[in-house]
N, C-alpha and C positions, 0 to 999 in steps of 0.2 A: 385775439379772436380767431385769426386764421389758423393758428396752431391748435386751438381747441377743436375747430371743425375737422382738421386733419386727424386728430386723435379719435374723435367720434366716428368719422367715416372709416378709418382703419379698423376700429373695433367691430363695426358692422360687417365690413368686407371679410375680415378674418373669421368672424362668427359664421357667416353664410358659407364661406369656403370650407371650414372644418365640418360643418353639418353635412354639406354635400359629400365631402370626402368620406365621412364615417358611414354614410348611407350606401354609397356606390362601391367602395373597396371590398366590403364583405361579399358583395355579389360577385365581383371579379375573383375573389379568393375561392368561392364555392365553384365557380366555373372552371378555375384553374385546376381544381382537384380532379375533375372528371373529363375535362377537355384540354387538348393542346391549345395553349394561349393564342396560337396563330389563327385558330378558328373563330376567335372573337376579338380580333384586332380592332375592328370598327368600334367596339365598346370602349376599348382602351383609348382610342383617339377621341371618342366623345367625352370621356372623362377629362382628358387633357384640355380639350376646347372649353369645357365648362369651368375648369380650374382657372384658365386664362380669363374667361369672361367674369367670373365672380371676384377675381382679384383686380378687376378694372383695367386689364391689359387689352389693347387693341392690336391684334397680331396681323401683320402685313408680310406677305412672302414675295420676294423678288428673285426670279431665277435668271441666271446668266445664260446667254445663247449656247454656251459650251457645257452646260450642266446636263449630264446624262442620267436621267432618273431611272433607267433600266438596269444600271450596273450596281452590283453590290460593292459598297465603298466604305471607307473610313470618313466620317463627317467630323472634321476638326474644327472646333468652335472656341471662341473666347468664353470665359466663365464669369458671370456677374453675380447671380444670386440663386436661391434654391428653386426658383421657378424655371430656370433655364432648361432642364430636361423636358418639362411639360410643354414649354413653348416650342422646342425643337421637334418634339413628337407631333405637335400640330402641323408643323411646317414641312417636314421631310416626307415626300410622297411615296414611301416604300416601307417594307417591314424593317424596323430599326430597333436596336437595343443599345446598351452602353457598357463601357468599362466603368466599374465601380469598386471602390476600396473594399478589400476583403473583409475588413472589420465590420462593414455595414451588413454583411451576410450573417453576422452573429446576432443581430437584433431580432428578438422574438417576432414571429409572424412576418415582419417586413423582410427579413433576410431570406426566409423560405420563399416568399413571393418573388423576390428578385431573382433567385436561383431558378424557380419554376418558369418564370417568364423569359429566361435565357440571357440575362445580363452576365457579363464576364467579370469574375473577381480579380482585382489587381492586388497582388501581395503587398502588404505593408512593409515587409522586409524583403528586399530584392536579392535573395540568394539564387545561385545558378539553377537549383532545383525548382524554385518558385517561378523563376522567369521562364523556364522550359514549360511549366504547366500553363502559364499565361499564354505562351506561344501556341500550345496545343489547343487550348479552349478557344482562342481567337480564330485559329484556322478552322476548327469545327463549326463555329458560328458562321464564318464566311462561306464555307463549303455548303452549308445548309441554306444559303441565300439570304442571310441576315446581315444587314449593314450595321455598323457600330458607331456610336457617338463617342468621341474622345475629346476630353478637355486637356490639351497639351500643357497648359499652365499648371495643372494639377492642384489648383487652389483658386478661390474667388478673388477678384480684384476688389480693392477698397475704394478706388477713385475712378474706375471706368477704363483706365489705360491698361493695355496688355502688359503682362509680366513676361518673364523669360519662359521659353518653351522647352520642355524636356524632350529627349531624343526617342524615348521608348516606342511611341506609336509610329514614328517615322521609320525606325529601324524595322519594325514588323511589317509595315507597308512595303518596304523595299524587299524584304526577304520573301514575303508571300505574294508579291506582285499585285497587291490590292490598290486600286486607284484611291486618290484622296480628293475629297470635296471640301475646300475651305468654306467656313460658314461664319458670317459676321452677325452677331446679335447687337443691334443698334437701338438704344432707347431703354434698355433694361435698367440702367443705372438710375433713370428718372422714376422707374416703377418701384424699385426696392433696392436700397443699399445694404450690402452686407454689414452687419453690426448694428443695423437699425431695424425697426419693425413697422414703420409707417409706410403704408401702401398708398401710392399716388396714381391716379388714372394717367396712362401714358400709352403712346404708340410704340410698339416694339416691331421693328422691321428686321426680318430674317433674310439675309442675302445668301443665296445658294450660288456660289461662284463656279466658274468653269471646273470641270472634272480634270484632275491632273493624273496622267498615266505614270505608273512606277515600274512597269514590266521592263526588264533589261537594265534597270538602274543599278549602278555599283554602290557598294556600301560607302565608298569615299564621297559619293554625291549626297549622302543623307544630310549633312550640315547645311548645304546650299538649299536642299529641298525644304528643310525646316524653316530657314530664314525667308524663303520665297513664300511659303504658306503664311507665315506670320505677317509679312508685308501686305499680302492680299487681304487678310482678315482685318488688319489694323486700319487700312485706308478709310473705309466708311465709318469705322468707330471713331477714329481721331477727328474726322471731318465733322461728325455730329457733336463731339465734345467741344470742338472749337466754336461751332454754331451756338451751342447752349451757353458757352461762356460769353458770347456776344448778345445774349438775351433772346435767342430765337428758340422756341419750343412749341410743340404741338401735343394736344392731349385729347383723348376720347375714351368714354367708358364702355364702348361696345367692341365686341370681337368680330373681326372680319378677315377673310383670307383673300388675297389678291395675287394673281400671277403677273 
């Protein structure tokens, strides 16, 4: 009976979510044709908040004392499911875009929209020429005051635990002197597991950790920086997974933001 209720609830949540998405996105596309997307960032944030709400995610934001919300940064986060970019967009209090696989930019309409909104394509094949282009486009975004979301695992987790981090984003942070903000998404695995379609009401806490300075950092320090960021991100994630394993979980169907 419980499984039947989860299926019915998920069908309703997905139905409402897609209906909302199909109504709002054409409006954003039309605006993007005639206006710089920066001019209607508040509409994009509204879309993301409602996506969270209609999927039964309760978003809570916790900012560390050393988090500098005025600095253009790389927001490095763990990656759990397809809602992660929307949840992060709700939580990060500044103009932010993301690294996204270049193949996604070839999807009709969606790809054009991602390019128009200023997301940075990450080449599927990492030739020196392609990496140089990634470096150039990333620098252009940062110079324009746009922070970037980067998923250093480069794939979604299946069990909630963090996978290995790739060096790319950390190397660019060191080369460009861009600060890094480690971000922990906690509770997303209870909301939606990759490989499954059942949506479950859940609290998702977004931890914006202390901003880490990279200016003056040598390339030899990049591996240590990568591991440091991974440890910071993993700490609340692993603590939550251990709690859940012991039978402690909280759920709520409403969306709220807390500092």
